[in-house]
N, C-alpha and C positions, 0 to 999 in steps of 0.2 A: 775574378771569374764569376763570383756570386753576384756582384753588382751588375755586371754585364748581362747575366741571365735574367735578372730582375727587370732591367730596363727593356730587354728584348720581350719579356712577357707582357709588360705594360703596353708597348707599341703594338705588338701582335694582337692583344685583346681589343684595342680600339679599332684596328683595321678589320679584324674578324667580325666584330659586331656590325660595323657599317656594311661590309660586303654581304654577309649572310642575312642579317635581320632586316636591314633597311631595303635592300634591292635584290639580293641574290635569289632568294626563294621565290619571289614574285616572277622574275623573268624565267627562272628554271621551270616552274610548273606551267607558266603561261606559254613558253615555247613548246613544251610537250603537248599541251592541249591543242595549240595551233597546228603543229605538224601532224597530230592525229586527225584533226579535222580536214586539213587540205589533202591528206592521202586517203580520206574516206574510211577511217578506222581500219587501215590495212592490217594491223596486227590481229584484228578479229575477222574482218570481212574476207581475208585471204589466209586465214589460219592454216588450213590444210595445205595450201600451196607453199608457204614459207617453211612449214614444218617438213614437208616432203623434200624441199630443196636445201634443207640444213641437216637435221637429224636423219631424215630418210635417205640422204645421199652419202652418208658417212663411209660406205663401203665401195663407193665408186672411185675408180683409179684417178679420174680427172679431179677429184676433190681431195683425196688423201695421198695420192701419188706424188712423189717429188718431181718438181719440174726441172727440165734440163736448162731452162733459162736462168742464168746466174743473176739476172737483174730482178727476179721475183721469187715468191714462195707460193706454195699451194694454198687454196682457201682454208683447208684444215689447219695448216701450219699458222696461217694468219690468225685464225680463231684461237688456237692454243696459245699463241704468243700474247694476244689481246687478253685472253682469260688469265694467263700467267700474271699479267699486270693488274687485273681487276680482282681475281680471287686471291685475296691476301688477308692481312690482319683485320680488314674491315668486315670480313665474313665471320670472324670469330670474336676478337676483342671489340670490334666496332659495333657488332650487334648487341653484345652484352653491355657495352657502355651506353648504347642508346636506351636499352631497357632499364638500366640502373638509374640513368638521369631522367629519362622521359616516361618511364613506365612501359607496361606491355603494349599500350596503345601506339607507341612509336613504331611498332612492327606494321600496323595498319598503314601508316603514312609512308613507310618504306615501300609497301605494295603499290600505293597510289603513285609514288614517284617512279617506280619501276614500270608500271603500266604505261604511263605517258612517256617515260624515258626510253621505252623500246623504240618509239617513233623518232625521238630526238637522236638516238644513236643511229637508227636507220638513215635519217636525213644526213647526218654527218658523213656516214660512209658513202652514200650516194654522191654527195658533193666532193668527197675526197677522191673517188675514182674519176669523176667527171673532170676535175681540175688538176689532176696529177700530171707530172711530166718526168722525163728522164734527166738525171744529173750527168756530170761529166764522166762518171764511172759506169754510165748506162744503167743505173739503178733507178727504180721508181721513187719519186719524192712526192708526197702528198700530205695534206693536213689543213687545218683551219687557216693557217697563214696564207696558203695559196688561194683558197676560195674567198678569203677576205680581200686579198690584193687584186685578184683577177676577176672575182665574182662581184663582190660589193663595189670594188674599185671601178668596175665597168659601168656602174650606174651614173647617170648624169649628175655632175657636181660632187661625186663621192670618191674620186681618184685618190685624193690626199687622205681622206678618212680611212679608206680601205688599206692604204699603205701603212698608216700609223697604227691601226688596230692589228694589222698583221705583225708588226714589230712588237707591239705590246703583248700580244698572245704568245709570241715566241719567247719573250723575256719571262713571262709568267710560267710558261711551260718548263723552262729550264729551272726556275725556282721550285716549281711543283715537283720536278724530278728529284730535287734535293729533299723535299718534304715527304709527300706521299710515296715517292719512289725510292726513298733511301732512309732518312732518319726515322720516320714514323714506323716503317716496317722493321728495321733493325732493332729499334727500341723494344718492340713487343717480342721479338726473338730472344733478346737478352733476358727480359723479365721471366719468360716462360722456361727457357732452358736453364737459367740459374736456379729457378725454383724446383724444377723437376730433377735436375742432375747436379745438385750442389756439390762443389768441391771446396771444403772448408779452408784448406790450405791457401786457396786463391781468393775466395770470397771474403775472408776475414781481413785481408790486406786492403786498406782504403787509401786512395790516392787523393790527397788534399787539393792539389791545384786542378784536378779534374772533377770538381764539384763533389768530392767524396765518393766517386765511383770505385767499385772494387776492382782488383786486378783481374778477377774472373771475368767481369763484364768487358773490360778492355781486351782481354785475350779473345773472347768470343767475337768481338768487333773486328779484330785483326784477322781472324780466320775467315770471316765472311768477306772481308776486303780481298783477301787472296783468291778465294773461290770465284768471286765476282769478276776479278781481273782476268782470270783464266778463260772465262766464257765471253765476257763483254768485248774484250779486245780482239776476239775472233770475228766480230761483225754479226749482222742479222741472221745469216744462215746458221751460225753456230747457236745463237739464242733460240731460233725457231726449232732446230733439231732437238735441243734440250727440252724445250717446252712441250713439244708434241709427245715426248716420251713420259714426262713427269706429270703434266697437268691432268690428263684423263685418270691416271692412277690415283693421284692424291685426292681428286674430287670424289671418285667412287669409294675409296677407302674411308674418307671422312663421313660420307653419307651413310654407308653401311654401319659404321660405328655409332653414328647419331641415331639411326633408325632402331638399333638394338636398345639404346637407352630409352628412347620414346616408347618402344614396345614394353619395356619393363615397367615404365610409369604410365601405362595406357589409360589408367583411371583418371589421369589429370589432363588428358588431351582435350576433351570438351570444355572443361573449366578454363584451360589455357586460351582456346579460341574465343571463349566468352569474354575473358579479360582483355584480349586484343581489341575486340570490337567495342566493348563498353567503355574502356578507359581511353580510347582514341578521342572520345568526345566528352568524357566525364572522368578526368584523371583522379588518381588518389591524391589526397592532400598531405601526404607524409612529409613532403619537403616544404610545406607552407606556401602561402600565396593565394591569390584569388583564382577562381576557376578559369577566367580569361587568360591570366598569366600562365597557368599550368597547361592549358590547351596549346598556347603558343610554344611552350617548351617542348611538348610532345611532338607537335608538327615539325618544329625546327630540328629536333634530334632525328626524327624519322627521315626527313629529307636529306639532312647533312650526312648521316651515316649511310643512307641509300646511295647518294652520289659518291661518297668516299669508296663504297664497295663496287658499284657497277660503272661509275665514271661517265654515265650518260649525261651529256651536256657540257662536259669538260673539253671535248674535241681532242682527246688524247688518243684513244684506240684507233681513230681514223688514220693515224700516222703509220700504223703497221698494217691495217686493212688495205691501205693504198698500195702496199707492196704485193698484194695478191695478183696471181696471173689471170684473173677473170677479166672479161672485157665489158660485161654488163654492170653498170653502177648499181642497179636494183638487186642483182644477185649477191653482191657483197653487203648491200644494205640489209638483206634478210639475215645474213650471219650476225649483223649488229643486233637485230631483234632477238635472236637466239642467245646471244652473249648476255644481254640484260636478263632475259628469262632464266637462264641457267645460273647466273650469279646471284640474283636477288630472290626470285620466286622459288628456286630450288635450294641453293646452298644457305642463303641467309635465313630463309624460313625454317630450314632444318635446325640451324643453330638456335634460333629463337625458341622452337619447341623443346629442344634439349634443356634450355634454361627454365622455361616456364612450366614444364612438367616435372621438374626435378624435385620440387619441394624445398630447394635451397633459396628460392625467390618466393616471397609471400604475395600471392596474386591479389589479396585484398588490401594490403597496406603498402605494397611496393618496396618492402624492406628485404635486405639480404640476411641470410643466416650470419650469426656472429663470426667475425674474423675473416669474412670474405670481401673481396673487392672485384671490380669489373674486369681488371686485367687478367685475373687468374680464375674467374668464375667458371668458365667452361671446363677448364682442367679439373676443378674440384667436382663438377657434376660428373664427368667421366670417371673420376676416381671413386665416386659414390657407388658406381656399378661395377667398374673394373678395378677393384681395390687391391688385388693381390700384387704386392711389391710396388704399389703406386703406379701400376701400369697405365691406368687411365690418364693420369696427369702427364706421364711420359709420352703417351701417344699424342696428346694435344700439343705438347712441346715440340715433338717431331713434326706434326702436321703444321704447326705455326711456323716452324723453321722453313719447311718446304714452300708453304703458301707465300710467306713473306719474301723468301729468297727469290722465287720466280718473279714476284712483283718487282723487285729491285732490277732484275734482268730486263723485264719488259719496259720499265720506265727509263732504263738507260738508252733504249732505242728512241723513245719519244723525245727525251731531252737532246739526244744527238741530232735528230732531224730538225728540231727547233734551232739548235746551234748552227747547223749547216745552213739554214735559211739566213741567219744573221751574219755569220762570219765565213761561210764558204766550206766546202767539203774537206779541204786539206787540213783544216784546223780542228776537225771533230775529235781527234785523239786527245786534244787538250781538255775538251769537255769530259770525255770518258775518265780521264785521270782525276779531274776534280770531283766527278760524281762518285767515284770509288772512295775518294778521301772523305766525303761527307758521311760515309757509313760509320766512320769512327765517332763522329759527333752523336749519331743516333744511339750508340752504345753507352754514352756517358750523360746524355741529357735526361731530365726528369720526364716521366711518361706523359704527364699532362701537357707540358710545353711542346714536346715533339709532336703530339697529336694535334694541338691547337695550331701550330705552324703549318701542318699539313692541310688543315681545314682552310686556313687563310689563303694559301697559295692555290688551292682548288677553286675557291671563290673568285680570286683575281683572274685566273685562267678562263673560268667559265663565262665571264661577262662579255669579252670581245667575241668569243666563239659563238655565243647565242645571238649576238647582234647580227653576225654573218648568217647564221642558220635562218633566223626570222626574216631577214631581208631577202634571202634567196628562196623563201618557201614557194613562190610561184614556179621556180625552176624545178624544185623537188617534185611538186605536184605534176608538172609537165612530163618529167622523166618517168615518174611512176605510172601516169596514165598511158604513156607510150608503151611501156613494158606490158601493162595489163592487156592492152589492145592486141599486142603482138603475140605474147606468150600464153595468155589465158583465153582471150576471145579469138585468137588465130587470124587476126587481120593482117593483110599484107601491106605494111607501112614501113617507112625507113626508121631504123633505130636511132635513138639519141644516146651517144656513148661518151663523147668528149668535147670540151670547149675548143680543142686544138684541131684544126682541119686535117692535118696530116695524121694525127692519132685516130681521129674519127674515121677517116678513109680506110686505114689499115685495119682497125678494129671491126669496122662494118663488114669488110671483106671476110674476116675470120668468123664473125658471128653468122653471116649468111651461109658460109661454107658448112657450119655445124647443122644447119636445118636439113 
């Protein structure tokens, strides 16, 4: 087992370096800049409009009400399910890891990635709604594989390329669901729960053939497997129903707890922001190396952890956004903007300030207080304020459990849709069983390996998706312009809603009836 894990670590390290350092970050930020430009900085120029149609519409029945259509879910359910998959360990352990490895400046590059990532995620959702179709069960199916095959594939001489990239994306999405959507999440659950609620009788028993994992870790993994099976095997409707109840509660509870800690340490707020902006371009040299090397580490960590958290550019959340009952591609695209904003600009920034204002992270040297590590750093910070009975650490362990568990549920849907594209709808149950089984490996793998595997699969999934998004940017610009003219400038023109003539006609009729 040890030799296998060592070989896996070496192979993964080589692929990870190539995907992220050589090409991944360039096309990721490049695509975000391009989509921001072709949509004329939609996230800023139409800030009031998308805010009104996302946060401002939360209490409208058409947004939060459950749809009678068994083939779709409400926009709010789609958002909650997407946030369930994105608001996970990346928002807690991922942010603290980025700061520990790349310094406070990594937070700045998270913001940069999120700003441009808003329009990448927007574009993915626009394309997802535009190219979606009904499967044999009359459920919506959408995602990067469809806009690669039918969008990129419709370009002259690109039919084969589009089909191949669609298959590659689906394969990588399935692998990513095992990494970011299972092993990486469960690994952090196990670490935090075992630290906060240790049961010596179980944690002292080590299982040699499972890389020395404790019986306690294995037991937690088995419990998560059972809980996941009970929800996932019930399909998207059950996942969405669970997500819409849990996600808003968990995000609000975490933010309130975090704001309390930041308030207690209010004197460190301005120094924390100063460290973020200064060390983004002039990192601390605690880890050694040239300034150029250190800057590249800071940027890489910021972008990688940002993408791990909000998933903009992966083409993942579009697979659930495509199940929304909306007819307008841009309407669901705006929920994609809000998704990235809520995940990174709100939750990740809150986590970063919790760490940077705590005093447990040295803003000048970039060093942690003795005995701390990135995986349990946030829990230790919470414990420094909520110290009675270690309640702070226990709160983070519970939050991590909920965050990560809902991520596993959301990603089970993503992987299922990719599997459906490759092998057909009837065999999806096979994927769900495999996905549930990978939870066990997350419980016994080392933290660094589980995290690195997730990074690699993210990068592999990102590349074909961004090729599709960049190639189809003129279409995104056209759909966006059409929407702005109709909805904002009130021009009487025909809407652009679907690539399929039949869906276009039916959706157009419904859209016009709403006016």
